[in-house]
Wavefront OBJ file of the C-alpha trace (Angstrom):
o trace
v 25.096 43.233 -8.577
v 25.658 41.096 -11.661
v 22.247 39.515 -12.436
v 23.690 36.879 -14.730
v 27.113 35.617 -15.561
v 27.779 35.268 -19.244
v 31.213 36.841 -19.876
v 34.135 35.210 -18.120
v 37.852 36.013 -18.021
v 40.452 33.451 -17.148
v 43.951 34.737 -16.196
v 46.680 32.146 -16.565
v 46.543 29.576 -19.324
v 48.734 26.791 -18.104
v 47.316 23.280 -17.989
v 44.760 24.205 -15.412
v 43.863 27.671 -16.791
v 43.403 26.346 -20.336
v 41.295 23.595 -18.958
v 39.105 26.043 -17.118
v 38.679 28.048 -20.346
v 37.485 24.878 -22.063
v 34.993 24.113 -19.261
v 33.374 27.564 -19.482
v 33.373 27.688 -23.244
v 31.821 24.208 -23.458
v 29.026 25.427 -21.163
v 28.171 28.350 -23.483
v 29.989 31.172 -21.724
v 31.875 33.796 -23.729
v 35.498 33.483 -22.452
v 38.556 35.671 -22.636
v 41.848 33.934 -21.832
v 44.718 36.106 -20.670
v 48.443 35.328 -20.527
v 51.535 37.288 -19.707
v 53.099 37.212 -23.248
v 52.545 35.883 -26.756
v 54.531 32.664 -26.141
v 52.488 31.752 -23.073
v 49.262 32.721 -24.868
v 50.132 30.392 -27.796
v 50.789 27.507 -25.408
v 47.418 28.058 -23.819
v 45.692 28.256 -27.196
v 47.452 25.060 -28.310
v 46.456 23.216 -25.153
v 42.789 24.062 -25.739
v 42.881 23.128 -29.393
v 44.520 19.813 -28.665
v 42.116 18.940 -25.922
v 39.079 19.669 -28.141
v 40.636 17.795 -31.079
v 41.120 14.811 -28.842
v 37.481 14.914 -27.782
v 36.452 14.988 -31.476
v 38.676 12.063 -32.233
v 37.035 10.102 -29.414
v 33.556 10.954 -30.664
v 32.749 13.051 -27.629
v 32.379 16.284 -29.659
v 31.296 16.967 -33.189
v 33.446 19.169 -35.443
v 30.632 21.775 -35.382
v 30.620 21.744 -31.561
v 34.365 22.117 -31.623
v 34.178 25.169 -33.881
v 31.374 26.688 -31.728
v 33.477 26.254 -28.575
v 36.504 27.832 -30.085
v 34.372 30.641 -31.439
v 33.389 31.594 -27.912
v 36.973 32.035 -26.832
v 39.221 35.129 -27.284
v 42.932 35.164 -26.408
v 44.786 38.250 -25.264
v 47.854 39.434 -23.340
v 46.044 42.499 -22.058
v 44.083 42.224 -18.795
v 42.313 45.428 -19.829
v 40.310 43.270 -22.268
v 38.356 42.035 -19.290
v 36.720 45.344 -18.725
v 33.234 44.005 -19.470
v 33.666 40.606 -17.808
v 31.074 39.473 -15.215
v 33.431 36.977 -13.580
v 37.212 36.570 -13.667
v 38.948 33.375 -12.607
v 42.633 33.610 -11.650
v 44.754 30.511 -12.426
v 48.330 31.711 -12.110
v 51.097 29.926 -10.126
v 50.638 29.506 -6.355
v 52.633 32.536 -5.320
v 50.992 35.371 -3.477
v 53.214 38.000 -5.089
v 51.949 36.979 -8.534
v 48.412 36.799 -7.388
v 48.711 40.255 -5.804
v 49.545 41.748 -9.195
v 46.678 39.932 -10.880
v 44.056 40.918 -8.301
v 45.172 44.457 -8.253
v 44.576 44.673 -11.994
v 41.335 42.759 -11.924
v 39.998 44.930 -9.195
v 40.841 48.076 -11.162
v 39.589 46.780 -14.548
v 36.445 44.807 -13.934
v 33.057 46.486 -13.176
v 32.416 47.026 -9.423
v 29.697 44.342 -9.402
v 31.854 41.673 -10.989
v 33.030 38.629 -9.051
v 36.678 37.793 -8.733
v 37.593 34.154 -8.184
v 40.803 32.354 -7.459
v 41.648 28.772 -8.289
v 44.154 28.499 -5.550
v 44.491 25.065 -3.945
v 46.546 26.068 -0.964
v 46.680 29.859 -0.351
v 44.262 31.772 1.811
v 41.289 33.132 -0.083
v 40.838 35.629 2.670
v 44.373 37.024 2.144
v 43.703 37.239 -1.605
v 40.370 38.938 -1.029
v 42.070 41.508 1.219
v 44.205 42.598 -1.698
v 41.152 44.097 -3.407
v 38.698 46.882 -2.741
v 35.829 44.344 -3.038
v 36.726 41.572 -0.563
v 33.001 40.592 -0.328
v 32.995 39.737 -4.052
v 36.088 37.451 -3.977
v 35.643 33.736 -3.778
v 37.534 30.556 -4.307
v 36.611 28.332 -7.269
v 38.952 25.300 -6.914
v 38.881 23.172 -10.026
v 40.633 19.787 -10.210
v 43.044 18.666 -12.891
v 42.196 17.945 -15.675
v 39.369 20.505 -15.319
v 37.359 19.299 -18.343
v 37.219 15.824 -16.826
v 37.097 16.187 -13.069
v 33.499 16.856 -11.801
v 34.290 18.584 -8.496
v 34.624 22.274 -7.830
v 35.244 23.464 -4.245
v 33.538 26.808 -3.663
v 35.452 28.606 -0.881
v 33.921 31.554 0.923
v 35.614 33.872 3.404
v 34.136 35.485 6.524
v 33.266 38.515 4.341
v 31.944 36.897 1.198
v 28.570 38.324 0.283
v 25.735 35.694 0.341
v 24.702 36.376 -3.252
v 28.266 35.844 -4.446
v 28.259 32.262 -3.042
v 24.790 31.707 -4.582
v 25.925 32.982 -8.023
v 29.121 30.929 -7.874
v 27.063 27.795 -7.039
v 24.756 28.514 -9.995
v 27.773 28.980 -12.310
v 29.377 25.732 -11.179
v 26.165 23.825 -11.673
v 25.773 25.371 -15.197
v 29.287 24.057 -15.927
v 28.018 20.624 -15.285
v 30.187 20.267 -12.217
v 29.316 19.324 -8.609
v 29.904 22.082 -6.090
v 31.030 21.561 -2.575
v 30.805 24.782 -0.578
v 33.242 25.334 2.355
v 34.819 28.061 4.378
v 38.394 29.320 3.885
v 40.676 26.815 5.647
v 44.023 25.454 4.642
v 43.648 22.665 1.990
v 39.862 23.075 1.847
v 38.302 19.500 1.854
v 40.099 17.365 -0.759
v 43.748 18.554 -0.291
v 43.416 18.707 3.516
v 42.501 15.042 3.513
v 44.536 13.750 0.566
v 47.911 15.288 1.183
v 48.484 14.218 4.853
v 47.577 10.634 3.814
v 50.236 10.843 1.038
v 52.746 12.410 3.396
v 52.074 9.626 5.954
v 52.915 7.039 3.197
v 56.290 8.758 2.760
v 56.880 8.525 6.586
v 56.047 4.818 6.477
v 58.544 4.371 3.643
v 61.174 6.466 5.338
v 60.963 4.358 8.474
v 61.670 1.263 6.422
v 58.346 -0.366 7.350
v 57.588 -1.364 3.749
v 58.881 -1.020 0.252
v 57.478 1.443 -2.280
v 55.794 -1.402 -4.157
v 54.293 -2.816 -0.994
v 52.841 0.568 0.045
v 51.252 1.179 -3.297
v 49.860 -2.265 -3.652
v 48.441 -2.289 -0.183
v 46.213 0.669 -0.948
v 45.118 -0.257 -4.421
v 44.249 -3.727 -3.198
v 42.544 -2.825 0.054
v 40.804 0.392 -0.950
v 40.567 0.244 -4.731
v 42.143 3.663 -5.155
v 43.202 4.404 -8.713
v 46.874 4.326 -7.752
v 49.038 3.918 -4.689
v 50.180 7.018 -2.717
v 53.830 7.098 -3.847
v 52.842 6.684 -7.457
v 50.287 9.462 -7.054
v 52.878 11.776 -5.450
v 55.232 11.233 -8.421
v 52.347 12.157 -10.744
v 51.340 15.285 -8.862
v 54.837 16.537 -8.056
v 56.535 16.247 -4.725
v 57.297 19.996 -4.584
v 53.565 20.745 -4.979
v 52.713 18.365 -2.147
v 55.423 19.776 0.146
v 54.014 23.297 -0.398
v 50.594 22.023 0.673
v 51.973 20.273 3.734
v 53.700 23.458 4.786
v 50.502 25.455 4.402
v 48.626 22.867 6.484
v 51.316 22.941 9.157
v 51.178 26.741 9.368
v 47.400 26.562 9.937
v 46.994 23.529 12.219
v 50.395 22.778 13.917
v 49.528 19.183 14.531
v 52.043 16.281 14.130
v 49.868 14.893 11.289
v 50.642 17.990 9.264
v 54.424 17.938 9.596
v 56.107 17.172 6.274
v 58.016 13.907 6.294
v 61.790 14.684 6.352
v 62.324 12.444 3.362
v 59.737 14.430 1.351
v 61.661 17.688 2.094
v 65.048 16.133 1.199
v 63.754 14.693 -2.068
v 62.404 18.090 -3.063
v 65.666 19.741 -2.163
v 67.535 17.189 -4.328
v 65.231 17.903 -7.274
v 63.540 14.487 -7.177
v 60.063 15.833 -7.933
v 58.481 12.854 -9.628
v 57.533 12.427 -13.260
v 58.279 15.961 -14.265
v 61.903 15.677 -13.132
v 62.378 12.103 -14.391
v 62.694 10.613 -10.914
v 60.826 10.571 -7.625
v 59.955 7.404 -5.720
v 60.219 5.663 -9.055
v 62.561 6.283 -12.038
v 60.989 7.690 -15.167
v 64.092 8.115 -17.272
v 63.457 4.914 -19.155
v 65.410 2.784 -16.700
v 63.848 -0.247 -15.174
v 62.313 -0.086 -11.766
v 63.276 -3.368 -10.096
v 61.304 -4.222 -6.993
v 63.001 -3.082 -3.847
v 64.288 -5.760 -1.399
v 62.249 -6.652 1.623
v 62.568 -4.029 4.346
v 65.049 -4.818 7.158
v 64.379 -1.976 9.579
v 63.762 -3.273 13.103
v 60.195 -2.026 13.234
v 59.334 -3.673 9.893
v 58.439 -6.827 11.791
v 55.466 -4.983 13.307
v 53.840 -4.694 9.924
v 52.448 -7.586 7.953
v 49.590 -10.084 7.799
v 50.869 -12.421 10.474
v 49.592 -12.957 14.054
v 50.134 -9.917 16.121
v 51.203 -7.797 13.188
v 49.561 -4.563 11.930
v 48.146 -4.594 8.410
v 50.046 -2.238 6.105
v 46.714 -1.158 4.570
v 45.410 -0.272 8.034
v 48.605 1.602 8.882
v 48.090 3.770 5.782
v 44.348 3.996 5.599
v 42.920 4.220 9.075
v 44.597 7.522 10.034
v 43.164 8.832 6.741
v 39.729 7.884 7.949
v 40.462 9.579 11.251
v 41.304 12.785 9.462
v 37.939 12.694 7.769
v 36.164 12.111 11.039
v 38.029 15.057 12.540
v 37.001 17.345 9.718
v 33.334 16.252 10.034
v 33.514 16.638 13.833
v 34.945 20.151 13.501
v 31.846 21.126 11.542
v 33.923 22.181 8.509
v 32.266 19.736 6.062
v 29.486 17.196 6.237
v 30.026 13.522 5.713
v 28.333 13.798 2.352
v 30.586 16.730 1.319
v 33.713 14.761 2.350
v 32.585 11.806 0.288
v 31.673 13.933 -2.699
v 35.038 15.711 -2.578
v 37.136 12.519 -2.346
v 35.138 10.681 -5.034
v 34.862 13.437 -7.608
v 38.082 15.348 -6.780
v 40.413 12.436 -5.997
v 38.905 9.582 -7.965
v 38.225 7.453 -4.867
v 35.687 4.693 -5.530
v 34.077 5.400 -2.169
v 34.143 8.452 0.116
v 36.123 8.307 3.368
v 32.953 8.637 5.466
v 31.376 5.794 3.674
v 34.522 3.660 4.118
v 34.593 4.462 7.857
v 30.939 3.546 8.160
v 31.635 0.196 6.420
v 34.451 -0.643 8.902
v 32.531 0.735 11.847
v 33.529 3.302 14.505
v 34.550 0.556 16.948
v 36.902 -1.091 14.461
v 38.523 2.278 13.481
v 38.997 3.472 17.088
v 40.464 0.088 18.132
v 42.814 0.037 15.162
v 43.978 3.654 15.972
v 44.633 2.531 19.554
v 46.665 -0.432 18.262
v 48.688 1.810 15.969
v 49.330 4.281 18.800
v 50.414 1.495 21.169
v 52.947 0.435 18.618
v 54.257 3.950 18.220
v 53.003 4.075 14.570
v 50.348 6.782 15.114
v 51.183 9.982 16.846
v 47.978 12.017 16.458
v 44.837 11.820 18.566
v 41.704 9.913 17.749
v 39.157 12.323 16.397
v 36.824 13.535 19.167
v 33.851 12.658 17.002
v 34.973 8.991 16.918
v 35.574 8.972 20.619
v 32.092 10.395 21.324
v 30.355 7.949 18.956
v 32.212 5.005 20.530
v 31.086 6.013 23.988
v 27.552 6.344 22.794
v 27.684 2.849 21.252
v 27.120 4.210 17.781
v 29.044 2.483 15.011
v 28.610 4.843 12.070
v 29.154 8.545 11.400
v 25.652 8.791 9.920
v 23.881 6.944 12.727
l 1 2 3 4 5 6 7 8 9 10 11 12 13 14 15 16 17 18 19 20 21 22 23 24 25 26 27 28 29 30 31 32 33 34 35 36 37 38 39 40 41 42 43 44 45 46 47 48 49 50 51 52 53 54 55 56 57 58 59 60 61 62 63 64 65 66 67 68 69 70 71 72 73 74 75 76 77 78 79 80 81 82 83 84 85 86 87 88 89 90 91 92 93 94 95 96 97 98 99 100 101 102 103 104 105 106 107 108 109 110 111 112 113 114 115 116 117 118 119 120 121 122 123 124 125 126 127 128 129 130 131 132 133 134 135 136 137 138 139 140 141 142 143 144 145 146 147 148 149 150 151 152 153 154 155 156 157 158 159 160 161 162 163 164 165 166 167 168 169 170 171 172 173 174 175 176 177 178 179 180 181 182 183 184 185 186 187 188 189 190 191 192 193 194 195 196 197 198 199 200 201 202 203 204 205 206 207 208 209 210 211 212 213 214 215 216 217 218 219 220 221 222 223 224 225 226 227 228 229 230 231 232 233 234 235 236 237 238 239 240 241 242 243 244 245 246 247 248 249 250 251 252 253 254 255 256 257 258 259 260 261 262 263 264 265 266 267 268 269 270 271 272 273 274 275 276 277 278 279 280 281 282 283 284 285 286 287 288 289 290 291 292 293 294 295 296 297 298 299 300 301 302 303 304 305 306 307 308 309 310 311 312 313 314 315 316 317 318 319 320 321 322 323 324 325 326 327 328 329 330 331 332 333 334 335 336 337 338 339 340 341 342 343 344 345 346 347 348 349 350 351 352 353 354 355 356 357 358 359 360 361 362 363 364 365 366 367 368 369 370 371 372 373 374 375 376 377 378 379 380 381 382 383 384 385 386 387 388 389 390 391 392 393 394 395 396 397 398
């Protein structure tokens, strides 16, 4: 058993991996960053150096601190250089075949007591652990992008994770200055399992012609104070990334809520991936984005602020609150953990459980019934909400 974690390896130095290197080095760990070839290694090194230089320019680091951080980092193209690491964090692309190669090497190279971690956001940690001879010492450490800024780390344990591995991982995350949320291995964990279906639902609303892209984004930023609307956020993250998460969620849960919107699948097939491709729901090629005309679909008259109409914000947000209630009712995460994950991992000003409690269980269940009656909500009300409503309780934390 590793008594203390001091030497850390990070495999994969893309934007996320280089950010993870920075986080560990800032916290005083000795870090070895590993890439597949010299070109990729240099890109990772450059990313780290630019990030630290920016922090110095903003007065958040001194030049002495910058030099000290860089002095704790070694770059290499050989995974064998991790032979004395206490912990290795894998941050390669979300493909099991690539991760299989990485974990086979890490399992062979690192000491038997060392912990192997994956930064996967969508793949099964259990399946990854099964690729090694030490499944009890494999854990998920899901950082959020940009890693040096975002305060959340989801610690994901499997059914065979050894108790001391979870305890050690929690201590490491705390030492990094991050807030840990510990959960079991389930598709999407907390943050992505709640965020991505909400984004997908916004696509479905748009596809049905119930509202324009501008109306959808404005409804959420105005009503909930989220940093950006769902379609703008999807363009930022990448539609292909979000489709992959939706497919993972569907494979696990097989509920209508987790079926990818047909428009999302078609846009990915057409290469309309968002900012990185120059076009998604909005155009980023330098062209103007004139506001779309008012929707003319027959069902669009159901949505609005007039008498008998359904609020667009409610249509988008209340099923999101229902998802959180279902997760809490399933016993997968506490209300506090849901709120921590969404605030620190997704930038929400308030957690979903807190938002639900502000509205009240009665209001949320009645709104869900209204949406279902109009054919705009095809999932079930979370059993926890139904139970609380029958008990006359109006908050999750009552």
